[in-house]
N, C-alpha and C positions, 0 to 999 in steps of 0.2 A: 552556457551549453546550447548547442544548436541541434536541430533534428538530424544533422549528419553525424553526430557523435552518439554512440550507444550509451544508454544509461547504465547498462550492465550486460554482460555476456551470459547466455543461458547456462553454459558450463561452469559458471562461477557459483551457482547455488542449486541445491537439489529441488526436485518437484515436491510440492506440498509445503514448501517453506516460504518464509518472508525475506525481503531484502529492502534496503533503503537506498535511494539515489537522490541526487540534487538535479533540478532542471528548471527551466523557465516555463511557467504555466501561466498563460495569459499575461505575459511580460513581467511576471514576478518570480524571483528566485525562490523556489519552494523545495521542501523535503517531500519526496514521493515514496509512499509505501507500495511495494510491488508484491504480488502474490502469484506464485507459479503453480499451475496445475498441468502437468505434462509439458506440452509446448505452448499452452495457453497462459498468458500473463494478464493479470488485472492490475490497474493502477488507481491509487486513491491519494488524495492529499494526506500527509502524515499528521493530521490534526483531528482531535476528538471533537464532535459537534457539541459535547456537553460543556466544556470549559475553554476550548480553544488550545489545549495543550497537546504536545506531541504524544503519540500513542506508544512509542517505544520506551523502555525503561532505561536504556542506554542507546547511543546512536546505533541504529541498525540492528538492535536486539529487541525482539518482540515476544510477548507472551501469548500462548495459545492454549485452548483447552484440549483435552484428548479427542473431542469431536471436530477439532479444526477451526473453532471460533477464535477470532482475534480478540484479545483482552486488553483494554486500555490500562496502562501501568499506573495512571494517576487515580482513577476512580472505579475501575473494575467493570466498566461497560463492556459488553460482549457483542461482536459484530460478525455476521455471515460474510464470507468472502465472495460469494457469487454475485451479491448485489450491494454489499456495504451496509445493510440494514442493521441497526442496533436492536438486538433481541432481548437484552437484559441489561439492567443498570439504569443510571440516572437520565439517559437520553433515549430510552426505549422508544421505538417508532421513528426516530430520526435516522439519518444515513450519512456515511461518509461521502465526501465529494469525490466523484469519479474523475480520473485523469486518463485521457485517451492515450493508449500506448499500442504499439504494434511490434510483432516479432518478425525480423527478417535477417537472413544471413547469420543466424546464430546470436544475434544481438537484440536487445530490447530498446526501442526508440520511442520518443514522444510522437504521436501521430500528428500529421499536418493538419 
């Protein structure tokens, strides 16, 4: 996947929800967790800092608290989506690895 191909289109998922996409991050084919807040999208590697496992319980299916925290399906760690910090669970104080993304022309792209 190149920066010329969108990871996902904004109209493919609602605001306040998660999505998963595949892309090259620092030359490595990676699973990317995307979180949408209105027209703002944040990207993180889809990897829990606790044990290196994927955060989703099934590809592209993520658990969240009613307060909007992302919950790791493997060990229950909870992450804020504004900065990726783990606020509860076995990796408290650590954070998800950020992936630079940008929104343009209705699509979400890896930032150059």
